[in-house]
Structures are given as C-alpha cells and as structure tokens.
N, C-alpha and C positions, 0 to 999 in steps of 0.2 A: 532786113531786106527792103529796099526802096521799091515802091510801086512803079512799074514801067507800063504806062498806059498810052494808048494812042488817042487821037482827038475824040473819037466817038466814045471811047471808054471813059475818058476824063469827064465828059459831059454827063454820061450816065451815072458815074460815081457821085457826082455832086447831087444829082436828083435822088439817088439812093440815100445819101446821108441826110438830105433835107427831109425826106419822108421819115427816116429814123428819128431825127431830132423832133419832128412834129409829134410822132407817137410818144416820145418821152416827155412832151410838154416843154421842150426847150425852144421851140420855134412856132408857137401858136400865135394866132392873130397877125400873120405875115411877118412876125419878128424873127430874129436870128439871121445867120448867114453862113455860107460855105464858100471857100475858095481853095484852089489847089494849083500847083505849078508843075508843069512838065517841061523840062529844059528851060527855054526862055519865054515860054508862053504861060500866062496866068489865066485861069478860068474862074469866073465868079458868077454866083447866082444873082439874079436881079433884085431890085428893091420892090417892096410892097406887093408881093405875090403870095398866094397860098402855097406854102412850101410843100405840102403833101401832093399838090397837083402839078408841080414843076416838070417841064419836059426838056429834053436835051437841046432843042432849038431855042430855048429861053436863055441859054447860058452865054455870057459875054466872054470874049477873048481879049486879053490885054498883053502888051509886051512886058519885058522884064522891069521896065521903069514905070509901069502903070498907065501907059497910054493905050487907048482903045484901038484894037486891031480889027475886031469884028463885033459889031453891035447886034443885040438880039432885037428883031423887029417888034415894035410896040412895047418894049420894056425899057425901064430906067436902070442905069448902073447903080448898084447898091451904095448907100451912104457910108457903108463900112469900108469902101475901097481904100481910102488913105490910111486906115487903121490896119487893114490887112497888109498894105504895102510896107508899113513900118517893120513888121515881122519879116517880110521878104528881104528888105534892105539890111536890117541889122542882125538877123539871125540866119539868113540864107534858108528860110523855111521852105518846105515842100508843100505845106498845106496850112491854112489858118481857118479856124472855126470860131463862130460867134454864137454863144448860147445864152438864152434867157432863163437858165435854170433857177427855179425858185429856191432851192437849197443854197446855191451860191449867193443869191440876193440876200437871203436871211443871214448867212454867215458874214456877209459884208457889213451888215448892220451891227454886228458884235465887235467890230474892229474900231478902235479909237481913231479919230482923224489923224492923218499923217503917218500912220503905222501900217505895216504889212500884216496879212494874215499869216500867223505862225503855226506850223504843224510839227508834231513830233510823236514818236512812238505809236504810230498808227500803221497797220500792216500795208494798207493800200498805197502808202507813200513809196513803196518799192516799185510800183508801177510807173512812177514819174522818172523822167530822164535824169540819170545821175544822182538820184536821191536814195538814201538808206533809211532804215527803220529808226536808228538812233540820232539821225540828223535833226536839227531845228531848221526846217525849210521855210523860207519866206516868200510869199506871193504878194506883189504890190497891189494895194487897193487905192484907186484914184477916185476922185469925186466926179459925179456925173455932170453933164451939160445939157442944155435945152435941145440941141441938135447933135446928131451922132458925129458928123464930120468935125465938129468943134473939139472933139476928144483927141484929135490927132497929136497935138504937141504933148499932151499928158501921157498918152499911151507910149509915144516914142521915148519920152524921158524915163518912164518906168522901165521900159525894155533895156535902156542903157544902164539905169541905176541898179537893176536886179538881174545880172547876167546869168544867174543860176536858175532863174524861173522860166518856165515855158508857157507862162500865162500872165495876163493882167486882168484883175477884177475891177469892174466899174461899180461903185457902190450904188445900191438900189436899182441896178440895171442888168448886169450879167457879167459875162467873162469872154475874153479873147484867148484862145489856146492855139498853139502851133506845134508842128512836129516835122520830121524829115519827109513824111509823105502822109497821105490821107488816113491810112490805117493807124499810123503812129500818133497823129494828132487826135484821132478819135479815141484811142486808148488813153491819152493824157486827159482828154475831156471827161471820160467816164470815171477815171480815178479821182480827178478833182471834184467831180460831183459827189461821189461817195464820201470823200473826205470832208467836204463842206456839210453834207448831211450828218456825218458823225459829230462834227463840231456843234452843230445846231442842237442835236438830240442830247449830247452831253451837257450843253449849257442849260437846256430845259430841265435836265435831271439834277442840276446844281453841281455838276462836275466841271472843274477847271482842267481841261485835258492837258494843259502845259505843266500842271503840277501833279497830275494823276500818275500813280504807280511809280513814284520816285524811289520806293523801297526796293524795286527790282534791281538786280545787278546791271551795271552798265556794260557797254560792249567790251571794254578792256577786261572787266571782271570775267565775263563769259569766255573770252579768249583764253584767259589764265586757267579757268576751270576746265576747259576742254583739253588744255595742254597737260594738266596735272595727271 
C-alpha cells in the first residue's frame, strides 16, 4: 500500500525518518538525507543540518523534474538532490533515502573494484523488492567522489546497469535506497543494513557467505522433496 500523505504529513514524515536515521547512526554529523514524492511534488530535507532537530518548515518542495517550488528559509537544498532525482527519473520512486550506515561502508570495502556486492541465502533478502532467498542478488558499488553532487553520473549509470537493485552503494561513503513510498524505502534500507552487517561479521569470522552452506538442498530440490 502506497503512503497517501498531504503536504504537512509529508514534511513531518521526513522529519520523523531523519530522527530515526540519526538514532541509528545513519545520519550523524548532519550526514544522510531523506526525500519523498507525493504525486508530482518532491520533498527533501535540507543540507548541513542536525537531522534530529529538523522541523517541517525546513523541508524543500521541488517539482517532478527537480526544480525548486518552495525553498526553506535559511536552508540550503541538499547536495543529494541530483542523486535522489536519478531514482525518481529512472525508477519512478516514491521515496529515496541516503544513509551513512557504518555496516554498509564496511561491506563496501570488501567488494573488489568494478564489482557489485553479491548476496545469497540470507533470510533478510526476502525483505528486498523482488528478491528471494536462493537468488544471487547484486547491488552496485560505485567509487566515491570529493563532492556529493559529482556522484550523479555514476549513480545514474548504476541504476541503469542494475535494474533489479533498489539501491546503489557508494564505497567508503554510504548507500542510496529507494522504494514505492517512504515506508517501503525504509524497509529496504533496514534489510540492506542487516545484510551488510551479516556480510561483515561473516567475513570477520572467516566465512565466505557466497560459498557457505552449499551442501544444503537448492530450491529445486526442496520443491521436489515437498512434492514427494
């Protein structure tokens, strides 16, 4: 079910998510960002503010193409704006979230350059849009840049190249996650954070999760066993 919010509710929802992200350590030091779309209006948290103290009046309103309709007095539009816009343009997203999750950052450092983060046989994969437990799900990992807005072309290309992924990881930086609405995007972000934490902990324990538990029956075997 898609969130049906009015203007005031959309602004409050962004503030609520920013506070949650700050509590989780995903938006400390004014980092991270939240954006959502209601119809043809896009709402975005401003840049360089303490996310836990954000107020509804601080939120920007943009049109469907990313042009500012209503600026927040005394605030700057987030540098994430063109990156959020890439997901709105190419995936018709209803919300886009930017997290500085430490577990995502650590997981990104385990991925060889030019390769995606690959996940398989982890239960929380089932919380991702269109992904099953036995899938090998790939999330693009792109290289960071000195300034956030300079990531636009890399994020956009990753979105195009990995149509089954609802996220783009930026190495040593964080992650951009989107969904059909704010609640769905939040769930995707939480599942991906858990999965990255699992990958990091398995690596620390000397376990290669892509090769782990290969002795277990695959999906086809399980289907056959259930039918027998």
